[in-house]
PDB file of N, CA, C and O in Angstrom:
ATOM      1  N   UNK A   1       0.763  -1.235   0.290  1.00  0.00           N
ATOM      2  CA  UNK A   1       0.218  -0.192  -0.307  1.00  0.00           C
ATOM      3  C   UNK A   1       0.901   1.367  -0.030  1.00  0.00           C
ATOM      4  O   UNK A   1       1.631   1.758   0.881  1.00  0.00           O
ATOM      5  N   UNK A   2       0.332   2.082  -1.236  1.00  0.00           N
ATOM      6  CA  UNK A   2       1.488   3.791  -0.900  1.00  0.00           C
ATOM      7  C   UNK A   2       0.881   4.121   0.439  1.00  0.00           C
ATOM      8  O   UNK A   2      -0.233   4.025   0.954  1.00  0.00           O
ATOM      9  N   UNK A   3       2.347   4.648   0.869  1.00  0.00           N
ATOM     10  CA  UNK A   3       1.773   5.118   2.143  1.00  0.00           C
ATOM     11  C   UNK A   3       2.859   6.795   2.193  1.00  0.00           C
ATOM     12  O   UNK A   3       4.025   6.843   1.799  1.00  0.00           O
ATOM     13  N   UNK A   4       2.186   7.821   2.691  1.00  0.00           N
ATOM     14  CA  UNK A   4       3.208   8.811   2.495  1.00  0.00           C
ATOM     15  C   UNK A   4       3.321   9.531   3.915  1.00  0.00           C
ATOM     16  O   UNK A   4       2.389   9.664   4.709  1.00  0.00           O
ATOM     17  N   UNK A   5       4.250   9.842   4.038  1.00  0.00           N
ATOM     18  CA  UNK A   5       4.748  10.318   5.437  1.00  0.00           C
ATOM     19  C   UNK A   5       5.048  11.845   5.402  1.00  0.00           C
ATOM     20  O   UNK A   5       5.801  12.214   4.501  1.00  0.00           O
ATOM     21  N   UNK A   6       4.605  12.704   6.186  1.00  0.00           N
ATOM     22  CA  UNK A   6       4.821  13.946   5.891  1.00  0.00           C
ATOM     23  C   UNK A   6       5.388  14.736   7.433  1.00  0.00           C
ATOM     24  O   UNK A   6       5.004  14.190   8.468  1.00  0.00           O
ATOM     25  N   UNK A   7       6.208  15.890   7.555  1.00  0.00           N
ATOM     26  CA  UNK A   7       6.307  16.243   8.652  1.00  0.00           C
ATOM     27  C   UNK A   7       6.601  18.069   8.087  1.00  0.00           C
ATOM     28  O   UNK A   7       7.450  18.544   7.332  1.00  0.00           O
ATOM     29  N   UNK A   8       5.196  18.854   9.050  1.00  0.00           N
ATOM     30  CA  UNK A   8       6.341  20.334   8.671  1.00  0.00           C
ATOM     31  C   UNK A   8       6.844  20.643   9.618  1.00  0.00           C
ATOM     32  O   UNK A   8       6.448  20.656  10.784  1.00  0.00           O
ATOM     33  N   UNK A   9       8.260  21.062   8.914  1.00  0.00           N
ATOM     34  CA  UNK A   9       9.445  21.220   9.845  1.00  0.00           C
ATOM     35  C   UNK A   9      10.201  22.173   8.652  1.00  0.00           C
ATOM     36  O   UNK A   9      10.993  21.596   7.906  1.00  0.00           O
ATOM     37  N   UNK A  10       9.962  23.618   8.473  1.00  0.00           N
ATOM     38  CA  UNK A  10      10.342  24.519   7.613  1.00  0.00           C
ATOM     39  C   UNK A  10      11.765  25.200   8.365  1.00  0.00           C
ATOM     40  O   UNK A  10      12.254  25.995   7.563  1.00  0.00           O
ATOM     41  N   UNK A  11      12.293  25.159   9.197  1.00  0.00           N
ATOM     42  CA  UNK A  11      13.325  25.478   9.985  1.00  0.00           C
ATOM     43  C   UNK A  11      14.330  24.029  10.035  1.00  0.00           C
ATOM     44  O   UNK A  11      15.424  24.126  10.590  1.00  0.00           O
ATOM     45  N   UNK A  12      14.008  23.023   9.579  1.00  0.00           N
ATOM     46  CA  UNK A  12      14.643  22.176   9.922  1.00  0.00           C
ATOM     47  C   UNK A  12      15.859  21.980   8.459  1.00  0.00           C
ATOM     48  O   UNK A  12      15.773  22.763   7.513  1.00  0.00           O
ATOM     49  N   UNK A  13      16.947  20.837   8.473  1.00  0.00           N
ATOM     50  CA  UNK A  13      18.009  20.822   7.814  1.00  0.00           C
ATOM     51  C   UNK A  13      18.206  19.549   7.388  1.00  0.00           C
ATOM     52  O   UNK A  13      18.826  19.446   6.330  1.00  0.00           O
ATOM     53  N   UNK A  14      17.930  18.775   7.802  1.00  0.00           N
ATOM     54  CA  UNK A  14      17.583  17.282   7.408  1.00  0.00           C
ATOM     55  C   UNK A  14      16.167  16.838   8.177  1.00  0.00           C
ATOM     56  O   UNK A  14      15.685  17.332   9.196  1.00  0.00           O
ATOM     57  N   UNK A  15      15.718  15.868   7.448  1.00  0.00           N
ATOM     58  CA  UNK A  15      14.559  15.148   8.540  1.00  0.00           C
ATOM     59  C   UNK A  15      14.679  13.556   7.690  1.00  0.00           C
ATOM     60  O   UNK A  15      14.868  13.185   6.532  1.00  0.00           O
ATOM     61  N   UNK A  16      14.491  13.043   8.767  1.00  0.00           N
ATOM     62  CA  UNK A  16      14.579  11.648   8.569  1.00  0.00           C
ATOM     63  C   UNK A  16      13.294  10.471   8.981  1.00  0.00           C
ATOM     64  O   UNK A  16      12.764  10.759  10.054  1.00  0.00           O
ATOM     65  N   UNK A  17      12.950   9.716   8.578  1.00  0.00           N
ATOM     66  CA  UNK A  17      12.035   8.679   8.879  1.00  0.00           C
ATOM     67  C   UNK A  17      12.640   8.320   9.350  1.00  0.00           C
ATOM     68  O   UNK A  17      13.826   8.518   9.086  1.00  0.00           O
ATOM     69  N   UNK A  18      12.100   7.243  10.769  1.00  0.00           N
ATOM     70  CA  UNK A  18      13.083   6.104  11.215  1.00  0.00           C
ATOM     71  C   UNK A  18      12.028   5.383  11.789  1.00  0.00           C
ATOM     72  O   UNK A  18      11.108   5.791  12.499  1.00  0.00           O
ATOM     73  N   UNK A  19      12.382   3.823  11.232  1.00  0.00           N
ATOM     74  CA  UNK A  19      11.536   2.611  11.719  1.00  0.00           C
ATOM     75  C   UNK A  19      12.422   1.637  11.602  1.00  0.00           C
ATOM     76  O   UNK A  19      13.570   1.812  11.195  1.00  0.00           O
ATOM     77  N   UNK A  20      11.721   0.053  12.114  1.00  0.00           N
ATOM     78  CA  UNK A  20      12.001  -0.800  12.204  1.00  0.00           C
ATOM     79  C   UNK A  20      11.841  -1.679  10.704  1.00  0.00           C
ATOM     80  O   UNK A  20      12.363  -2.697  10.251  1.00  0.00           O
ATOM     81  N   UNK A  21      10.884  -0.749  10.243  1.00  0.00           N
ATOM     82  CA  UNK A  21       9.871  -1.292   9.004  1.00  0.00           C
ATOM     83  C   UNK A  21      10.994  -0.845   7.711  1.00  0.00           C
ATOM     84  O   UNK A  21      10.758  -1.438   6.658  1.00  0.00           O
ATOM     85  N   UNK A  22      11.618  -0.334   7.692  1.00  0.00           N
ATOM     86  CA  UNK A  22      12.513   0.429   6.858  1.00  0.00           C
ATOM     87  C   UNK A  22      14.105  -0.510   6.558  1.00  0.00           C
ATOM     88  O   UNK A  22      14.966  -0.425   7.433  1.00  0.00           O
ATOM     89  N   UNK A  23      14.371  -1.317   5.370  1.00  0.00           N
ATOM     90  CA  UNK A  23      14.959  -1.739   5.098  1.00  0.00           C
ATOM     91  C   UNK A  23      16.331  -0.917   5.094  1.00  0.00           C
ATOM     92  O   UNK A  23      16.297   0.289   4.848  1.00  0.00           O
ATOM     93  N   UNK A  24      17.693  -1.652   5.402  1.00  0.00           N
ATOM     94  CA  UNK A  24      18.293  -1.247   5.285  1.00  0.00           C
ATOM     95  C   UNK A  24      19.250   0.635   5.946  1.00  0.00           C
ATOM     96  O   UNK A  24      19.672   1.739   5.602  1.00  0.00           O
ATOM     97  N   UNK A  25      18.977  -0.597   7.375  1.00  0.00           N
ATOM     98  CA  UNK A  25      19.089   0.256   8.364  1.00  0.00           C
ATOM     99  C   UNK A  25      18.177   0.969   9.389  1.00  0.00           C
ATOM    100  O   UNK A  25      18.606   1.508  10.410  1.00  0.00           O
ATOM    101  N   UNK A  26      16.696   0.915   8.969  1.00  0.00           N
ATOM    102  CA  UNK A  26      16.012   1.956   9.448  1.00  0.00           C
ATOM    103  C   UNK A  26      15.999   3.359   9.680  1.00  0.00           C
ATOM    104  O   UNK A  26      15.628   3.960  10.689  1.00  0.00           O
ATOM    105  N   UNK A  27      16.541   3.884   8.407  1.00  0.00           N
ATOM    106  CA  UNK A  27      16.098   5.289   8.272  1.00  0.00           C
ATOM    107  C   UNK A  27      15.889   5.475   6.941  1.00  0.00           C
ATOM    108  O   UNK A  27      16.478   4.772   6.120  1.00  0.00           O
ATOM    109  N   UNK A  28      15.026   6.442   6.576  1.00  0.00           N
ATOM    110  CA  UNK A  28      14.791   6.875   5.393  1.00  0.00           C
ATOM    111  C   UNK A  28      14.817   8.485   5.310  1.00  0.00           C
ATOM    112  O   UNK A  28      14.226   9.262   6.059  1.00  0.00           O
ATOM    113  N   UNK A  29      15.684   8.806   4.168  1.00  0.00           N
ATOM    114  CA  UNK A  29      15.807  10.709   3.983  1.00  0.00           C
ATOM    115  C   UNK A  29      14.403  11.087   3.525  1.00  0.00           C
ATOM    116  O   UNK A  29      13.825  10.301   2.775  1.00  0.00           O
ATOM    117  N   UNK A  30      13.886  12.049   3.846  1.00  0.00           N
ATOM    118  CA  UNK A  30      13.344  12.315   3.193  1.00  0.00           C
ATOM    119  C   UNK A  30      13.015  13.888   2.375  1.00  0.00           C
ATOM    120  O   UNK A  30      14.057  14.454   2.043  1.00  0.00           O
ATOM    121  N   UNK A  31      12.113  14.417   2.127  1.00  0.00           N
ATOM    122  CA  UNK A  31      12.297  15.357   0.907  1.00  0.00           C
ATOM    123  C   UNK A  31      11.998  16.559   1.306  1.00  0.00           C
ATOM    124  O   UNK A  31      10.996  16.647   2.016  1.00  0.00           O
ATOM    125  N   UNK A  32      12.733  17.782   0.991  1.00  0.00           N
ATOM    126  CA  UNK A  32      12.063  18.841   1.801  1.00  0.00           C
ATOM    127  C   UNK A  32      10.922  19.705   0.395  1.00  0.00           C
ATOM    128  O   UNK A  32      11.381  19.841  -0.739  1.00  0.00           O
ATOM    129  N   UNK A  33       9.862  20.063   0.656  1.00  0.00           N
ATOM    130  CA  UNK A  33       9.280  20.668  -0.306  1.00  0.00           C
ATOM    131  C   UNK A  33       8.945  21.815  -0.272  1.00  0.00           C
ATOM    132  O   UNK A  33       8.785  22.079   0.920  1.00  0.00           O
ATOM    133  N   UNK A  34       8.725  22.726  -0.905  1.00  0.00           N
ATOM    134  CA  UNK A  34       8.890  24.513  -1.256  1.00  0.00           C
ATOM    135  C   UNK A  34       8.078  25.020   0.152  1.00  0.00           C
ATOM    136  O   UNK A  34       8.449  25.937   0.886  1.00  0.00           O
ATOM    137  N   UNK A  35       6.961  24.236   0.313  1.00  0.00           N
ATOM    138  CA  UNK A  35       6.429  24.915   1.897  1.00  0.00           C
ATOM    139  C   UNK A  35       6.983  24.805   3.245  1.00  0.00           C
ATOM    140  O   UNK A  35       6.676  25.525   4.195  1.00  0.00           O
ATOM    141  N   UNK A  36       8.121  23.506   3.252  1.00  0.00           N
ATOM    142  CA  UNK A  36       8.626  23.261   4.262  1.00  0.00           C
ATOM    143  C   UNK A  36       8.388  22.162   4.967  1.00  0.00           C
ATOM    144  O   UNK A  36       9.103  21.834   5.914  1.00  0.00           O
ATOM    145  N   UNK A  37       7.193  21.378   4.510  1.00  0.00           N
ATOM    146  CA  UNK A  37       6.759  20.001   4.455  1.00  0.00           C
ATOM    147  C   UNK A  37       7.709  18.820   4.363  1.00  0.00           C
ATOM    148  O   UNK A  37       7.554  18.265   3.275  1.00  0.00           O
ATOM    149  N   UNK A  38       8.468  18.340   4.977  1.00  0.00           N
ATOM    150  CA  UNK A  38       9.212  16.768   4.600  1.00  0.00           C
ATOM    151  C   UNK A  38       8.175  15.743   4.383  1.00  0.00           C
ATOM    152  O   UNK A  38       7.175  15.403   5.016  1.00  0.00           O
ATOM    153  N   UNK A  39       9.014  15.164   2.733  1.00  0.00           N
ATOM    154  CA  UNK A  39       8.114  13.829   2.580  1.00  0.00           C
ATOM    155  C   UNK A  39       8.808  12.801   2.279  1.00  0.00           C
ATOM    156  O   UNK A  39       9.959  12.938   1.867  1.00  0.00           O
ATOM    157  N   UNK A  40       8.139  11.384   2.455  1.00  0.00           N
ATOM    158  CA  UNK A  40       8.426  10.429   1.730  1.00  0.00           C
ATOM    159  C   UNK A  40       7.818   9.406   1.686  1.00  0.00           C
ATOM    160  O   UNK A  40       7.255   9.011   2.707  1.00  0.00           O
ATOM    161  N   UNK A  41       7.761   8.784   0.670  1.00  0.00           N
ATOM    162  CA  UNK A  41       6.784   7.941   0.084  1.00  0.00           C
ATOM    163  C   UNK A  41       6.897   6.064   0.382  1.00  0.00           C
ATOM    164  O   UNK A  41       7.519   5.740  -0.630  1.00  0.00           O
ATOM    165  N   UNK A  42       6.733   5.189   0.903  1.00  0.00           N
ATOM    166  CA  UNK A  42       6.816   3.954   0.986  1.00  0.00           C
ATOM    167  C   UNK A  42       5.867   3.063   0.673  1.00  0.00           C
ATOM    168  O   UNK A  42       4.722   3.479   0.496  1.00  0.00           O
ATOM    169  N   UNK A  43       6.120   1.868   0.564  1.00  0.00           N
ATOM    170  CA  UNK A  43       5.164   1.094   0.071  1.00  0.00           C
ATOM    171  C   UNK A  43       5.403   0.088   1.165  1.00  0.00           C
ATOM    172  O   UNK A  43       6.553  -0.253   1.441  1.00  0.00           O
ATOM    173  N   UNK A  44       4.077  -0.528   1.969  1.00  0.00           N
ATOM    174  CA  UNK A  44       4.330  -1.658   3.277  1.00  0.00           C
ATOM    175  C   UNK A  44       2.911  -2.180   3.075  1.00  0.00           C
ATOM    176  O   UNK A  44       1.945  -1.768   2.431  1.00  0.00           O
ATOM    177  N   UNK A  45       3.105  -3.097   3.754  1.00  0.00           N
ATOM    178  CA  UNK A  45       2.442  -4.780   3.928  1.00  0.00           C
ATOM    179  C   UNK A  45       1.014  -3.706   4.316  1.00  0.00           C
ATOM    180  O   UNK A  45       0.886  -2.511   4.051  1.00  0.00           O
ATOM    181  N   UNK A  46       0.084  -4.608   5.006  1.00  0.00           N
ATOM    182  CA  UNK A  46      -0.838  -4.348   5.875  1.00  0.00           C
ATOM    183  C   UNK A  46       0.159  -4.967   6.566  1.00  0.00           C
ATOM    184  O   UNK A  46       0.925  -5.874   6.241  1.00  0.00           O
ATOM    185  N   UNK A  47      -0.013  -4.102   7.945  1.00  0.00           N
ATOM    186  CA  UNK A  47       0.282  -4.265   9.656  1.00  0.00           C
ATOM    187  C   UNK A  47       0.673  -3.082  10.414  1.00  0.00           C
ATOM    188  O   UNK A  47       0.931  -2.015   9.858  1.00  0.00           O
ATOM    189  N   UNK A  48       0.715  -3.237  11.541  1.00  0.00           N
ATOM    190  CA  UNK A  48       1.219  -1.922  12.193  1.00  0.00           C
ATOM    191  C   UNK A  48       2.964  -2.308  12.584  1.00  0.00           C
ATOM    192  O   UNK A  48       3.723  -3.262  12.756  1.00  0.00           O
ATOM    193  N   UNK A  49       2.903  -0.277  12.563  1.00  0.00           N
ATOM    194  CA  UNK A  49       4.198  -0.098  12.258  1.00  0.00           C
ATOM    195  C   UNK A  49       4.791   0.983  13.671  1.00  0.00           C
ATOM    196  O   UNK A  49       4.087   1.956  13.940  1.00  0.00           O
ATOM    197  N   UNK A  50       5.520   0.844  14.143  1.00  0.00           N
ATOM    198  CA  UNK A  50       6.325   2.131  14.728  1.00  0.00           C
ATOM    199  C   UNK A  50       7.101   2.856  14.201  1.00  0.00           C
ATOM    200  O   UNK A  50       8.012   2.214  13.678  1.00  0.00           O
ATOM    201  N   UNK A  51       7.212   4.240  14.043  1.00  0.00           N
ATOM    202  CA  UNK A  51       7.876   5.512  13.979  1.00  0.00           C
ATOM    203  C   UNK A  51       8.228   6.465  14.499  1.00  0.00           C
ATOM    204  O   UNK A  51       7.622   6.790  15.520  1.00  0.00           O
ATOM    205  N   UNK A  52       9.438   7.376  13.983  1.00  0.00           N
ATOM    206  CA  UNK A  52       9.416   8.694  14.238  1.00  0.00           C
ATOM    207  C   UNK A  52      10.064   9.404  13.160  1.00  0.00           C
ATOM    208  O   UNK A  52      10.389   8.868  12.101  1.00  0.00           O
ATOM    209  N   UNK A  53      10.275  10.828  13.496  1.00  0.00           N
ATOM    210  CA  UNK A  53      10.923  11.298  12.625  1.00  0.00           C
ATOM    211  C   UNK A  53      12.396  12.020  13.611  1.00  0.00           C
ATOM    212  O   UNK A  53      12.551  12.530  14.720  1.00  0.00           O
ATOM    213  N   UNK A  54      13.339  11.645  12.305  1.00  0.00           N
ATOM    214  CA  UNK A  54      14.376  12.337  13.643  1.00  0.00           C
ATOM    215  C   UNK A  54      14.677  13.616  12.659  1.00  0.00           C
ATOM    216  O   UNK A  54      14.862  13.621  11.442  1.00  0.00           O
ATOM    217  N   UNK A  55      14.666  14.481  13.413  1.00  0.00           N
ATOM    218  CA  UNK A  55      14.535  16.254  12.853  1.00  0.00           C
ATOM    219  C   UNK A  55      15.751  16.658  13.454  1.00  0.00           C
ATOM    220  O   UNK A  55      15.868  16.925  14.650  1.00  0.00           O
ATOM    221  N   UNK A  56      16.875  16.711  12.403  1.00  0.00           N
ATOM    222  CA  UNK A  56      17.879  17.309  12.770  1.00  0.00           C
ATOM    223  C   UNK A  56      18.595  16.539  14.081  1.00  0.00           C
ATOM    224  O   UNK A  56      19.013  17.009  15.140  1.00  0.00           O
ATOM    225  N   UNK A  57      18.565  15.264  13.610  1.00  0.00           N
ATOM    226  CA  UNK A  57      19.342  14.239  14.713  1.00  0.00           C
ATOM    227  C   UNK A  57      18.618  14.432  16.170  1.00  0.00           C
ATOM    228  O   UNK A  57      19.056  14.078  17.265  1.00  0.00           O
ATOM    229  N   UNK A  58      16.901  15.355  15.751  1.00  0.00           N
ATOM    230  CA  UNK A  58      16.222  14.927  17.291  1.00  0.00           C
ATOM    231  C   UNK A  58      15.161  14.056  17.633  1.00  0.00           C
ATOM    232  O   UNK A  58      14.372  14.974  17.855  1.00  0.00           O
ATOM    233  N   UNK A  59      14.632  13.256  17.811  1.00  0.00           N
ATOM    234  CA  UNK A  59      13.666  12.211  18.005  1.00  0.00           C
ATOM    235  C   UNK A  59      11.952  13.251  18.056  1.00  0.00           C
ATOM    236  O   UNK A  59      11.841  14.028  19.005  1.00  0.00           O
ATOM    237  N   UNK A  60      11.150  13.197  17.357  1.00  0.00           N
ATOM    238  CA  UNK A  60      10.171  14.051  17.155  1.00  0.00           C
ATOM    239  C   UNK A  60       8.586  12.408  16.569  1.00  0.00           C
ATOM    240  O   UNK A  60       8.462  11.564  15.683  1.00  0.00           O
ATOM    241  N   UNK A  61       7.944  12.803  17.576  1.00  0.00           N
ATOM    242  CA  UNK A  61       6.792  11.833  17.232  1.00  0.00           C
ATOM    243  C   UNK A  61       5.881  12.651  16.159  1.00  0.00           C
ATOM    244  O   UNK A  61       6.121  13.858  16.179  1.00  0.00           O
ATOM    245  N   UNK A  62       5.056  12.315  15.386  1.00  0.00           N
ATOM    246  CA  UNK A  62       3.880  12.678  14.330  1.00  0.00           C
ATOM    247  C   UNK A  62       3.082  13.108  14.756  1.00  0.00           C
ATOM    248  O   UNK A  62       2.081  12.570  15.230  1.00  0.00           O
ATOM    249  N   UNK A  63       3.445  14.540  14.655  1.00  0.00           N
ATOM    250  CA  UNK A  63       2.171  15.753  15.311  1.00  0.00           C
ATOM    251  C   UNK A  63       0.865  15.451  14.478  1.00  0.00           C
ATOM    252  O   UNK A  63      -0.047  16.125  14.958  1.00  0.00           O
ATOM    253  N   UNK A  64       0.412  14.663  13.368  1.00  0.00           N
ATOM    254  CA  UNK A  64      -0.393  14.797  12.832  1.00  0.00           C
ATOM    255  C   UNK A  64      -1.270  13.175  13.183  1.00  0.00           C
ATOM    256  O   UNK A  64      -2.371  12.925  12.692  1.00  0.00           O
ATOM    257  N   UNK A  65      -0.461  12.142  14.178  1.00  0.00           N
ATOM    258  CA  UNK A  65      -1.251  11.342  14.806  1.00  0.00           C
ATOM    259  C   UNK A  65      -1.252  10.835  15.765  1.00  0.00           C
ATOM    260  O   UNK A  65      -0.117  10.586  16.170  1.00  0.00           O
ATOM    261  N   UNK A  66      -2.366  10.402  16.651  1.00  0.00           N
ATOM    262  CA  UNK A  66      -2.507  10.772  17.696  1.00  0.00           C
ATOM    263  C   UNK A  66      -2.493   9.659  18.393  1.00  0.00           C
ATOM    264  O   UNK A  66      -2.889   9.676  19.559  1.00  0.00           O
ATOM    265  N   UNK A  67      -2.035   8.497  17.800  1.00  0.00           N
ATOM    266  CA  UNK A  67      -1.463   7.222  17.953  1.00  0.00           C
ATOM    267  C   UNK A  67      -0.264   6.871  18.176  1.00  0.00           C
ATOM    268  O   UNK A  67       0.560   6.631  17.294  1.00  0.00           O
ATOM    269  N   UNK A  68      -0.018   6.797  19.681  1.00  0.00           N
ATOM    270  CA  UNK A  68       1.509   6.091  20.181  1.00  0.00           C
ATOM    271  C   UNK A  68       1.992   4.966  20.773  1.00  0.00           C
ATOM    272  O   UNK A  68       1.016   4.348  21.197  1.00  0.00           O
ATOM    273  N   UNK A  69       2.863   4.462  20.986  1.00  0.00           N
ATOM    274  CA  UNK A  69       2.846   3.035  21.850  1.00  0.00           C
ATOM    275  C   UNK A  69       4.504   3.337  22.005  1.00  0.00           C
ATOM    276  O   UNK A  69       5.161   4.043  21.240  1.00  0.00           O
ATOM    277  N   UNK A  70       4.870   2.814  22.869  1.00  0.00           N
ATOM    278  CA  UNK A  70       6.442   2.631  23.361  1.00  0.00           C
ATOM    279  C   UNK A  70       7.310   3.926  22.801  1.00  0.00           C
ATOM    280  O   UNK A  70       8.407   3.692  22.294  1.00  0.00           O
ATOM    281  N   UNK A  71       6.751   5.515  22.901  1.00  0.00           N
ATOM    282  CA  UNK A  71       7.617   6.104  22.600  1.00  0.00           C
ATOM    283  C   UNK A  71       7.822   6.395  21.087  1.00  0.00           C
ATOM    284  O   UNK A  71       8.591   7.218  20.590  1.00  0.00           O
ATOM    285  N   UNK A  72       7.071   5.643  20.536  1.00  0.00           N
ATOM    286  CA  UNK A  72       6.851   5.445  18.620  1.00  0.00           C
ATOM    287  C   UNK A  72       5.459   5.844  18.678  1.00  0.00           C
ATOM    288  O   UNK A  72       4.568   5.536  19.471  1.00  0.00           O
ATOM    289  N   UNK A  73       5.478   6.949  17.186  1.00  0.00           N
ATOM    290  CA  UNK A  73       4.148   7.067  16.470  1.00  0.00           C
ATOM    291  C   UNK A  73       3.639   5.238  16.136  1.00  0.00           C
ATOM    292  O   UNK A  73       4.414   4.284  16.067  1.00  0.00           O
ATOM    293  N   UNK A  74       2.461   5.216  16.013  1.00  0.00           N
ATOM    294  CA  UNK A  74       1.857   3.924  15.780  1.00  0.00           C
ATOM    295  C   UNK A  74       0.952   4.513  14.179  1.00  0.00           C
ATOM    296  O   UNK A  74       0.488   5.614  13.882  1.00  0.00           O
ATOM    297  N   UNK A  75       0.987   3.650  13.688  1.00  0.00           N
ATOM    298  CA  UNK A  75       0.908   3.401  11.901  1.00  0.00           C
ATOM    299  C   UNK A  75      -0.189   1.957  11.531  1.00  0.00           C
ATOM    300  O   UNK A  75       0.315   0.885  11.198  1.00  0.00           O
ATOM    301  N   UNK A  76      -1.579   2.121  11.640  1.00  0.00           N
ATOM    302  CA  UNK A  76      -1.979   0.481  11.566  1.00  0.00           C
ATOM    303  C   UNK A  76      -2.377   0.541  10.088  1.00  0.00           C
ATOM    304  O   UNK A  76      -3.128   1.490   9.868  1.00  0.00           O
ATOM    305  N   UNK A  77      -2.062  -0.270   8.914  1.00  0.00           N
ATOM    306  CA  UNK A  77      -2.764  -0.224   7.927  1.00  0.00           C
ATOM    307  C   UNK A  77      -3.579  -1.846   7.788  1.00  0.00           C
ATOM    308  O   UNK A  77      -3.113  -2.913   8.189  1.00  0.00           O
ATOM    309  N   UNK A  78      -4.651  -1.671   7.235  1.00  0.00           N
ATOM    310  CA  UNK A  78      -5.235  -2.699   6.859  1.00  0.00           C
ATOM    311  C   UNK A  78      -5.183  -3.467   5.980  1.00  0.00           C
ATOM    312  O   UNK A  78      -5.969  -4.414   5.940  1.00  0.00           O
TER     313      UNK A  78
END
């Protein structure tokens, strides 16, 4: 399933998506858009995923996602 992760962080110099479900090290660089939003699109199988953002190397949960568990944002895909 095509899944887009996004975070509005206009002052950030780098943003990564971090999660155990990401192959090759558990981190994926995100791309900055003109409006200061950072995005990355992944193709995920159904399941439950824990993730967070690394904003200039500082951990940040997803402010758009009210679900969290064990210090990470929680995404469930049917």
